[in-house]
FINU-185523 format. One record per residue: residue in three letters; y, z, x of N, C-alpha, C in turn. Coordinates in pm, whole numbers. Example, Ala and Ser with C-alpha at 12.3 -4.5 7.8 and 13.67 -1.06 7.14 Angstrom:
FINU-185523
TORKOL   rest      nc2      nc3      nc1     cac2     cac3     cac1      cc2      cc3      cc1
TORKOL    ALA     -569      780     1319     -450      780     1230     -330      780     1320
TORKOL    SER     -225      708     1285     -106      714     1367        3      787     1290
end
This chain:
FINU-185523
TORKOL   rest      nc2      nc3      nc1     cac2     cac3     cac1      cc2      cc3      cc1
TORKOL    MET      767    -4475    -1077      699    -4555     -976      640    -4462     -871
TORKOL    PRO      509    -4473     -839      451    -4391     -734      528    -4409     -604
TORKOL    ARG      528    -4303     -523      607    -4304     -399      568    -4421     -309
TORKOL    ARG      437    -4448     -296      392    -4554     -206      450    -4689     -251
TORKOL    ARG      442    -4714     -385      492    -4841     -436      643    -4849     -418
TORKOL    HIS      711    -4735     -435      855    -4730     -416      893    -4762     -272
TORKOL    LEU      817    -4706     -177      844    -4732      -36      818    -4878       -1
TORKOL    LEU      712    -4936      -58      682    -5077      -33      793    -5166      -88
TORKOL    ALA      845    -5129     -205      953    -5207     -265     1079    -5201     -178
TORKOL    LEU     1107    -5079     -126     1223    -5064      -38     1206    -5147       89
TORKOL    ALA     1084    -5144      144     1056    -5220      266     1073    -5370      241
TORKOL    ALA     1024    -5418      128     1037    -5559       95     1184    -5598       79
TORKOL    TRP     1260    -5509       10     1403    -5535       -9     1476    -5541      125
TORKOL    ALA     1438    -5447      216     1501    -5443      348     1470    -5569      427
TORKOL    SER     1345    -5616      418     1305    -5737      489     1384    -5857      439
TORKOL    LEU     1397    -5868      307     1473    -5978      250     1619    -5973      293
TORKOL    SER     1673    -5851      300     1813    -5835      342     1832    -5880      486
TORKOL    LEU     1736    -5843      571     1745    -5884      712     1734    -6034      727
TORKOL    LEU     1645    -6096      649     1631    -6242      654     1758    -6311      607
TORKOL    ALA     1817    -6256      502     1940    -6314      450     2052    -6303      553
TORKOL    ALA     2060    -6187      618     2162    -6167      720     2142    -6260      837
TORKOL    ALA     2015    -6278      876     1984    -6369      987     2022    -6511      951
TORKOL    GLY     1994    -6549      826     2029    -6683      782     2179    -6704      784
TORKOL    ALA     2253    -6603      738     2398    -6613      738     2451    -6625      880
TORKOL    GLN     2390    -6550      973     2433    -6556     1112     2405    -6693     1171
TORKOL    ALA     2289    -6753     1136     2254    -6885     1188     2351    -6991     1137
TORKOL    GLN     2397    -6976     1012     2488    -7073      956     2630    -7055     1005
TORKOL    SER     2668    -6935     1044     2805    -6909     1090     2801    -6822     1215
TORKOL    PRO     2772    -6882     1333     2752    -6803     1455     2879    -6746     1515
TORKOL    GLY     2996    -6783     1463     3121    -6732     1520     3174    -6819     1631
TORKOL    TRP     3087    -6896     1695     3126    -6990     1799     3200    -6925     1914
TORKOL    THR     3147    -6814     1962     3200    -6753     2084     3149    -6827     2207
TORKOL    LYS     3045    -6908     2188     2995    -6996     2293     2967    -7132     2230
TORKOL    ILE     3020    -7237     2291     2999    -7373     2240     2932    -7456     2349
TORKOL    ARG     2814    -7507     2317     2742    -7594     2410     2785    -7738     2382
TORKOL    VAL     2837    -7803     2486     2898    -7934     2469     2817    -8040     2543
TORKOL    GLY     2772    -8142     2470     2702    -8254     2530     2800    -8349     2596
TORKOL    VAL     2781    -8378     2725     2867    -8469     2801     2779    -8568     2877
TORKOL    GLU     2839    -8679     2918     2757    -8783     2981     2754    -8774     3133
TORKOL    GLY     2870    -8767     3197     2872    -8758     3343     2857    -8889     3416
TORKOL    ALA     2866    -9003     3345     2850    -9133     3409     2946    -9235     3348
TORKOL    TYR     3069    -9189     3315     3164    -9275     3246     3306    -9247     3297
TORKOL    PRO     3331    -9277     3425     3464    -9250     3481     3571    -9338     3415
TORKOL    PRO     3694    -9287     3399     3744    -9156     3443     3729    -9047     3337
TORKOL    PHE     3651    -9074     3233     3636    -8977     3126     3535    -8867     3160
TORKOL    SER     3429    -8906     3226     3323    -8810     3259     3241    -8862     3376
TORKOL    GLU     3235    -8785     3483     3157    -8825     3600     3122    -8702     3683
TORKOL    VAL     3033    -8721     3776     2994    -8613     3867     3066    -8636     4000
TORKOL    GLY     3144    -8537     4043     3219    -8548     4168     3130    -8535     4290
TORKOL    THR     3189    -8554     4407     3114    -8543     4532     3062    -8401     4556
TORKOL    ASP     3124    -8305     4486     3079    -8166     4497     2967    -8134     4399
TORKOL    GLY     2924    -8237     4322     2816    -8216     4226     2862    -8161     4092
TORKOL    LYS     2993    -8141     4076     3046    -8084     3952     3098    -8194     3858
TORKOL    LEU     3087    -8168     3728     3139    -8261     3629     3291    -8261     3628
TORKOL    LYS     3348    -8379     3613     3494    -8388     3606     3531    -8507     3519
TORKOL    GLY     3660    -8516     3482     3708    -8627     3401     3785    -8580     3278
TORKOL    PHE     3845    -8677     3210     3926    -8648     3092     3846    -8576     2984
TORKOL    ASP     3727    -8627     2951     3644    -8562     2849     3610    -8419     2887
TORKOL    ILE     3579    -8399     3015     3540    -8266     3063     3657    -8168     3049
TORKOL    ASP     3777    -8213     3090     3895    -8126     3079     3930    -8098     2934
TORKOL    ILE     3915    -8198     2847     3943    -8177     2705     3845    -8076     2646
TORKOL    ALA     3717    -8090     2679     3617    -7995     2628     3650    -7853     2669
TORKOL    ASN     3682    -7834     2797     3716    -7700     2846     3843    -7646     2781
TORKOL    ALA     3941    -7734     2759     4067    -7691     2698     4046    -7649     2552
TORKOL    LEU     3963    -7722     2481     3937    -7687     2340     3865    -7553     2330
TORKOL    CYS     3767    -7532     2418     3696    -7404     2418     3791    -7290     2453
TORKOL    ALA     3877    -7313     2552     3973    -7210     2592     4068    -7177     2477
TORKOL    HIS     4110    -7279     2404     4199    -7257     2290     4131    -7173     2183
TORKOL    LEU     4000    -7192     2169     3923    -7117     2070     3869    -6985     2125
TORKOL    LYS     3902    -6958     2253     3853    -6837     2321     3700    -6830     2317
TORKOL    ALA     3640    -6945     2342     3494    -6956     2342     3445    -6997     2481
TORKOL    GLU     3328    -6950     2517     3265    -6992     2641     3221    -7137     2626
TORKOL    CYS     3250    -7221     2725     3216    -7362     2719     3098    -7389     2812
TORKOL    VAL     2987    -7435     2757     2869    -7467     2836     2848    -7618     2830
TORKOL    LEU     2866    -7686     2943     2853    -7831     2948     2706    -7868     2970
TORKOL    VAL     2656    -7956     2885     2516    -7997     2891     2509    -8148     2914
TORKOL    PRO     2475    -8193     3036     2466    -8337     3062     2354    -8401     2979
TORKOL    GLN     2382    -8522     2929     2287    -8592     2845     2311    -8742     2857
TORKOL    GLU     2204    -8821     2874     2221    -8965     2876     2274    -9014     2741
TORKOL    TRP     2357    -9118     2747     2431    -9163     2629     2343    -9192     2509
TORKOL    ASP     2237    -9272     2527     2162    -9316     2409     2078    -9205     2346
TORKOL    GLY     2078    -9087     2407     2009    -8974     2346     2103    -8868     2292
TORKOL    MET     2234    -8899     2288     2335    -8800     2250     2314    -8744     2109
TORKOL    ILE     2311    -8830     2010     2300    -8782     1873     2164    -8717     1846
TORKOL    PRO     2051    -8776     1893     1924    -8706     1876     1922    -8567     1939
TORKOL    ALA     1985    -8553     2056     1989    -8422     2123     2075    -8323     2046
TORKOL    LEU     2184    -8372     1985     2268    -8286     1899     2187    -8238     1780
TORKOL    GLN     2115    -8330     1716     2035    -8295     1600     1922    -8198     1636
TORKOL    ALA     1873    -8209     1759     1765    -8120     1806     1819    -7986     1856
TORKOL    ARG     1952    -7965     1842     2019    -7840     1878     2017    -7813     2028
TORKOL    LYS     2013    -7919     2107     2024    -7904     2253     2165    -7860     2290
TORKOL    PHE     2261    -7902     2207     2400    -7858     2221     2465    -7862     2083
TORKOL    ASP     2590    -7817     2074     2656    -7799     1944     2759    -7906     1912
TORKOL    ALA     2810    -7974     2014     2914    -8075     1994     2902    -8180     2104
TORKOL    ILE     2949    -8300     2074     2948    -8409     2172     3092    -8443     2207
TORKOL    VAL     3127    -8427     2335     3257    -8473     2385     3226    -8578     2491
TORKOL    ALA     3212    -8703     2446     3165    -8809     2536     3223    -8944     2496
TORKOL    SER     3352    -8945     2463     3418    -9071     2426     3342    -9145     2318
TORKOL    MET     3294    -9072     2219     3215    -9133     2111     3307    -9183     2000
TORKOL    ALA     3301    -9313     1973     3385    -9373     1870     3345    -9323     1731
TORKOL    ILE     3446    -9298     1650     3425    -9253     1512     3398    -9377     1427
TORKOL    THR     3273    -9401     1394     3237    -9518     1313     3167    -9475     1185
TORKOL    GLU     3169    -9563     1086     3105    -9534      958     2955    -9516      975
TORKOL    GLU     2895    -9594     1064     2752    -9585     1087     2715    -9447     1142
TORKOL    ARG     2790    -9401     1240     2759    -9270     1300     2789    -9155     1204
TORKOL    LYS     2885    -9175     1114     2918    -9070     1016     2801    -9040      923
TORKOL    LYS     2705    -9132      916     2588    -9107      834     2499    -8999      895
TORKOL    ALA     2509    -8982     1027     2422    -8887     1098     2494    -8759     1140
TORKOL    VAL     2626    -8768     1166     2701    -8653     1216     2836    -8644     1149
TORKOL    ASN     2903    -8531     1166     3042    -8516     1127     3129    -8532     1251
TORKOL    PHE     3248    -8590     1233     3341    -8606     1342     3467    -8523     1319
TORKOL    THR     3525    -8480     1429     3659    -8422     1423     3759    -8536     1411
TORKOL    ASP     3887    -8501     1406     3992    -8601     1422     3977    -8663     1561
TORKOL    LYS     4036    -8779     1582     4029    -8842     1714     4099    -8756     1819
TORKOL    TYR     4057    -8770     1944     4133    -8708     2053     4183    -8813     2152
TORKOL    TYR     4144    -8939     2134     4210    -9052     2200     4163    -9181     2136
TORKOL    ASN     4237    -9290     2163     4203    -9419     2104     4250    -9531     2196
TORKOL    THR     4158    -9607     2253     4191    -9718     2342     4106    -9839     2306
TORKOL    PRO     4156    -9961     2330     4081   -10081     2296     3978   -10117     2403
TORKOL    ALA     3907   -10226     2379     3806   -10276     2473     3860   -10393     2553
TORKOL    TRP     3799   -10418     2668     3829   -10536     2749     3701   -10612     2777
TORKOL    LEU     3713   -10745     2776     3611   -10832     2833     3655   -10856     2976
TORKOL    VAL     3570   -10826     3073     3608   -10831     3214     3517   -10927     3290
TORKOL    GLY     3579   -11010     3373     3504   -11102     3457     3585   -11134     3582
TORKOL    LYS     3547   -11238     3654     3616   -11273     3777     3757   -11324     3750
TORKOL    VAL     3848   -11293     3842     3985   -11344     3834     3981   -11497     3829
TORKOL    GLY     4058   -11554     3740     4061   -11699     3728     3974   -11753     3616
TORKOL    THR     3892   -11666     3557     3811   -11710     3443     3905   -11743     3327
TORKOL    PRO     3888   -11860     3262     3976   -11895     3148     3976   -11785     3043
TORKOL    PRO     4094   -11752     2988     4103   -11641     2891     4052   -11679     2752
TORKOL    ASP     3929   -11723     2749     3869   -11769     2624     3759   -11671     2584
TORKOL    GLN     3778   -11603     2471     3681   -11504     2425     3589   -11560     2315
TORKOL    SER     3588   -11690     2297     3506   -11748     2192     3359   -11745     2230
TORKOL    ALA     3274   -11744     2129     3130   -11743     2153     3086   -11870     2227
TORKOL    ALA     3153   -11983     2198     3117   -12109     2263     3142   -12104     2413
TORKOL    ALA     3251   -12039     2453     3286   -12031     2595     3185   -11948     2674
TORKOL    TRP     3115   -11860     2606     3023   -11769     2674     2876   -11798     2642
TORKOL    LYS     2852   -11913     2583     2715   -11952     2553     2634   -11966     2682
TORKOL    GLY     2520   -11899     2687     2433   -11906     2804     2473   -11813     2918
TORKOL    LYS     2586   -11745     2905     2633   -11652     3009     2575   -11512     2984
TORKOL    ARG     2572   -11434     3091     2517   -11298     3084     2632   -11197     3071
TORKOL    ILE     2630   -11121     2962     2733   -11020     2937     2668   -10882     2938
TORKOL    GLY     2722   -10794     3019     2666   -10659     3031     2740   -10558     2944
TORKOL    VAL     2663   -10467     2886     2720   -10357     2806     2632   -10233     2822
TORKOL    GLN     2692   -10119     2795     2613    -9996     2786     2547    -9996     2649
TORKOL    ARG     2416    -9975     2646     2342    -9990     2521     2376    -9880     2421
TORKOL    THR     2358    -9914     2296     2383    -9831     2178     2529    -9787     2163
TORKOL    THR     2619    -9859     2229     2763    -9832     2215     2822    -9928     2113
TORKOL    THR     2948    -9904     2076     3018    -9998     1989     3039   -10131     2061
TORKOL    HIS     3051   -10127     2194     3065   -10251     2270     2938   -10335     2262
TORKOL    ASP     2824   -10267     2264     2695   -10335     2245     2692   -10402     2108
TORKOL    ARG     2735   -10331     2008     2736   -10386     1872     2828   -10508     1862
TORKOL    TYR     2943   -10502     1929     3040   -10611     1923     2984   -10739     1985
TORKOL    VAL     2933   -10728     2108     2882   -10850     2174     2759   -10905     2102
TORKOL    THR     2678   -10815     2046     2560   -10860     1971     2603   -10941     1848
TORKOL    GLN     2711   -10900     1786     2758   -10968     1665     2833   -11097     1695
TORKOL    TYR     2916   -11096     1801     3006   -11209     1823     2966   -11305     1935
TORKOL    PHE     2873   -11266     2021     2831   -11354     2130     2682   -11386     2118
TORKOL    LYS     2646   -11446     2007     2506   -11470     1977     2440   -11568     2073
TORKOL    GLY     2517   -11657     2133     2460   -11753     2227     2453   -11704     2369
TORKOL    SER     2501   -11582     2393     2500   -11524     2528     2374   -11441     2549
TORKOL    GLU     2344   -11416     2675     2236   -11323     2707     2298   -11184     2723
TORKOL    ILE     2266   -11094     2635     2323   -10959     2640     2233   -10872     2727
TORKOL    VAL     2291   -10817     2833     2216   -10732     2926     2261   -10588     2902
TORKOL    ARG     2169   -10504     2861     2202   -10367     2821     2160   -10267     2927
TORKOL    TYR     2246   -10166     2948     2223   -10066     3053     2231    -9926     2993
TORKOL    ALA     2164    -9832     3058     2168    -9693     3013     2302    -9628     3043
TORKOL    LYS     2366    -9668     3155     2491    -9605     3198     2596    -9711     3229
TORKOL    GLN     2722    -9676     3204     2831    -9771     3229     2845    -9804     3377
TORKOL    ASP     2823    -9708     3465     2838    -9738     3608     2734    -9838     3657
TORKOL    GLU     2621    -9849     3586     2522    -9951     3620     2574   -10090     3584
TORKOL    VAL     2653   -10100     3476     2717   -10226     3439     2815   -10267     3549
TORKOL    PHE     2895   -10172     3596     2991   -10199     3703     2922   -10256     3826
TORKOL    LEU     2814   -10193     3866     2742   -10234     3987     2687   -10376     3974
TORKOL    ASP     2630   -10409     3859     2573   -10542     3842     2680   -10650     3829
TORKOL    LEU     2795   -10617     3770     2904   -10714     3764     2956   -10742     3905
TORKOL    ALA     2975   -10637     3982     3023   -10654     4120     2925   -10736     4204
TORKOL    ALA     2796   -10720     4177     2693   -10789     4254     2667   -10931     4203
TORKOL    GLY     2731   -10970     4092     2714   -11104     4040     2589   -11123     3956
TORKOL    ARG     2525   -11015     3917     2404   -11027     3836     2435   -11050     3688
TORKOL    ILE     2560   -11026     3648     2607   -11061     3514     2740   -11132     3530
TORKOL    ASP     2780   -11207     3428     2903   -11287     3436     3026   -11211     3385
TORKOL    ALA     3005   -11115     3299     3116   -11038     3242     3061   -10910     3183
TORKOL    MET     3152   -10822     3146     3112   -10699     3075     3214   -10671     2967
TORKOL    LEU     3171   -10600     2866     3263   -10551     2763     3254   -10400     2764
TORKOL    CYS     3368   -10333     2782     3370   -10186     2778     3510   -10139     2747
TORKOL    ASP     3528   -10010     2739     3659    -9951     2714     3757    -9997     2822
TORKOL    SER     3879   -10027     2782     3979   -10080     2875     4011    -9982     2988
TORKOL    ILE     4015    -9852     2957     4048    -9754     3060     3932    -9736     3156
TORKOL    ALA     3811    -9732     3102     3694    -9722     3189     3686    -9844     3280
TORKOL    ALA     3716    -9962     3224     3713   -10085     3304     3819   -10083     3413
TORKOL    ASP     3940   -10040     3377     4052   -10042     3471     4035    -9938     3582
TORKOL    GLN     4016    -9811     3543     4013    -9704     3642     3874    -9683     3702
TORKOL    GLY     3770    -9715     3624     3635    -9694     3675     3581    -9811     3754
TORKOL    PHE     3649    -9927     3743     3597   -10046     3810     3705   -10129     3880
TORKOL    ILE     3798   -10187     3805     3894   -10284     3862     3978   -10224     3974
TORKOL    LYS     4021   -10099     3961     4107   -10037     4063     4028    -9976     4179
TORKOL    LYS     3896    -9991     4175     3813    -9942     4285     3772   -10060     4374
TORKOL    PRO     3732   -10034     4499     3697   -10143     4591     3598   -10244     4534
TORKOL    MET     3496   -10196     4461     3395   -10289     4411     3449   -10378     4300
TORKOL    GLY     3564   -10342     4242     3622   -10422     4133     3724   -10524     4180
TORKOL    LYS     3741   -10538     4311     3836   -10636     4364     3794   -10777     4323
TORKOL    GLY     3889   -10853     4272     3859   -10989     4229     3817   -11000     4084
TORKOL    PHE     3825   -10888     4011     3790   -10889     3868     3911   -10850     3785
TORKOL    ALA     3915   -10897     3660     4030   -10871     3573     3989   -10890     3428
TORKOL    PRO     4072   -10842     3334     4044   -10867     3193     4050   -11016     3162
TORKOL    ILE     3965   -11060     3073     3962   -11199     3029     4018   -11203     2888
TORKOL    GLY     4139   -11253     2873     4202   -11256     2742     4259   -11121     2704
TORKOL    PRO     4309   -11108     2581     4374   -10984     2536     4274   -10872     2509
TORKOL    ALA     4329   -10752     2494     4246   -10637     2456     4183   -10663     2321
TORKOL    ILE     4064   -10608     2301     3989   -10628     2176     3987   -10497     2099
TORKOL    ASP     4038   -10502     1977     4044   -10381     1895     4003   -10416     1753
TORKOL    ASP     3878   -10393     1721     3823   -10426     1590     3778   -10296     1523
TORKOL    PRO     3863   -10235     1438     3829   -10107     1377     3697   -10107     1301
TORKOL    ALA     3657   -10223     1247     3532   -10230     1171     3412   -10201     1260
TORKOL    ILE     3427   -10229     1390     3317   -10202     1484     3351   -10085     1576
TORKOL    PHE     3472   -10083     1631     3507    -9980     1728     3554    -9850     1664
TORKOL    GLY     3573    -9850     1532     3609    -9726     1465     3755    -9692     1476
TORKOL    THR     3785    -9565     1460     3924    -9518     1453     3960    -9425     1568
TORKOL    GLY     3901    -9448     1683     3926    -9364     1799     3804    -9283     1835
TORKOL    SER     3814    -9209     1944     3704    -9124     1989     3721    -8983     1936
TORKOL    GLY     3614    -8930     1877     3617    -8795     1822     3502    -8712     1875
TORKOL    ILE     3496    -8589     1831     3390    -8496     1872     3289    -8487     1759
TORKOL    ALA     3165    -8515     1791     3059    -8512     1689     2993    -8375     1682
TORKOL    VAL     2968    -8330     1560     2895    -8205     1537     2790    -8231     1429
TORKOL    ARG     2696    -8139     1414     2595    -8154     1310     2659    -8145     1172
TORKOL    LYS     2598    -8212     1074     2651    -8215      939     2673    -8075      881
TORKOL    ALA     2584    -7983      915     2592    -7847      859     2704    -7764      922
TORKOL    ASP     2752    -7804     1039     2846    -7720     1114     2991    -7755     1081
TORKOL    THR     3025    -7749      953     3161    -7780      910     3262    -7678      961
TORKOL    ASP     3215    -7555      983     3306    -7452     1037     3346    -7487     1180
TORKOL    LEU     3253    -7538     1260     3285    -7578     1397     3375    -7701     1396
TORKOL    GLN     3348    -7794     1307     3434    -7912     1293     3578    -7869     1265
TORKOL    LYS     3595    -7775     1174     3729    -7727     1139     3796    -7659     1258
TORKOL    LYS     3721    -7575     1329     3777    -7506     1445     3820    -7605     1553
TORKOL    LEU     3738    -7706     1577     3771    -7805     1679     3892    -7888     1638
TORKOL    ASN     3904    -7920     1509     4024    -7991     1462     4149    -7907     1486
TORKOL    GLU     4139    -7778     1458     4252    -7688     1482     4285    -7683     1631
TORKOL    ALA     4181    -7684     1714     4203    -7678     1859     4265    -7808     1911
TORKOL    ILE     4224    -7923     1859     4284    -8051     1901     4433    -8050     1868
TORKOL    ALA     4466    -8009     1745     4606    -8001     1704     4681    -7899     1790
TORKOL    GLY     4613    -7789     1823     4675    -7683     1902     4711    -7727     2043
TORKOL    ILE     4618    -7795     2112     4648    -7835     2252     4745    -7952     2256
TORKOL    ARG     4754    -8027     2147     4857    -8132     2143     4995    -8070     2119
TORKOL    ALA     4999    -7962     2044     5127    -7897     2013     5180    -7814     2130
TORKOL    ASN     5090    -7752     2207     5137    -7661     2313     5151    -7726     2450
TORKOL    GLY     5128    -7856     2458     5149    -7928     2584     5028    -7940     2674
TORKOL    VAL     4919    -7872     2640     4798    -7878     2724     4739    -8018     2725
TORKOL    TYR     4737    -8081     2608     4682    -8218     2599     4760    -8312     2690
TORKOL    LYS     4892    -8307     2686     4975    -8397     2768     4952    -8371     2916
TORKOL    LYS     4935    -8245     2953     4910    -8211     3093     4779    -8274     3140
TORKOL    ILE     4676    -8267     3056     4548    -8329     3091     4562    -8481     3094
TORKOL    GLN     4627    -8537     2993     4646    -8682     2986     4717    -8733     3111
TORKOL    ASP     4825    -8666     3151     4905    -8712     3265     4831    -8701     3397
TORKOL    LYS     4728    -8621     3400     4644    -8609     3520     4565    -8737     3544
TORKOL    TYR     4534    -8810     3437     4449    -8929     3446     4519    -9060     3413
TORKOL    PHE     4622    -9055     3326     4682    -9178     3275     4834    -9173     3283
TORKOL    ASP     4894    -9291     3292     5041    -9298     3291     5092    -9356     3160
TORKOL    PHE     5017    -9337     3053     5053    -9384     2920     4993    -9288     2817
TORKOL    ASP     5029    -9309     2691     4979    -9224     2583     4840    -9268     2542
TORKOL    VAL     4737    -9197     2590     4599    -9234     2561     4558    -9197     2418
TORKOL    TYR     4637    -9112     2354     4604    -9073     2216     4606    -9193     2123
TORKOL    GLY     4698    -9286     2147     4701    -9410     2073     4753    -9397     1931
TORKOL    LYS     4738    -9505     1857     4791    -9510     1720     4701    -9434     1623
end
């Protein structure tokens, strides 16, 4: 082979090797830095404090998992209904935002094991009859955060009601307190600590028993990652098990709750 052709062949081989190496690096980045999508408008799980910093159970869990993996944790605020599209667009690498593990969402993302599991509450004024039937709520206005499992539930079971959808859960709280809606459906802990136990929630309470429908609400809240990032999914599962075993999870849980939020 003439020298020139030999050199060109070597150059082509080197280029292909570099591309292959780059591809391997893109598929397995090592995860020394994990960008985490969080909401910041879902107390007590995620909210912005008076100092402008993110805080809450989800935030502490995200930081604890990164610390367990010895990875830098970069929190990326994102509105709820854009969470999965933003993950797919590589705006961040994982979602820690109280996202229920459902069969529908599994079509778009991979989930870790759950990191907590709590039921839903229908909440309205104290003294409202504890009747959760569709007939009892016909013509009434029920507020939910849009594109959530709670949205799916009221859409399916309260067909005669007017469903009022909001971008953020705290907007639901404000409208319920102001009387612009008759009730809301949301996570029981968010309802209790984010609304009922606060001044604006005075005079409100759960209507009937807790609602737990696995077919709609899934099997708890997990961390979503892209389908291709199975290595990150595995690492996060190991980290969830790790912080539950070493007491870090309980320390975080006890900071916010006086019960086992991990659930069944």
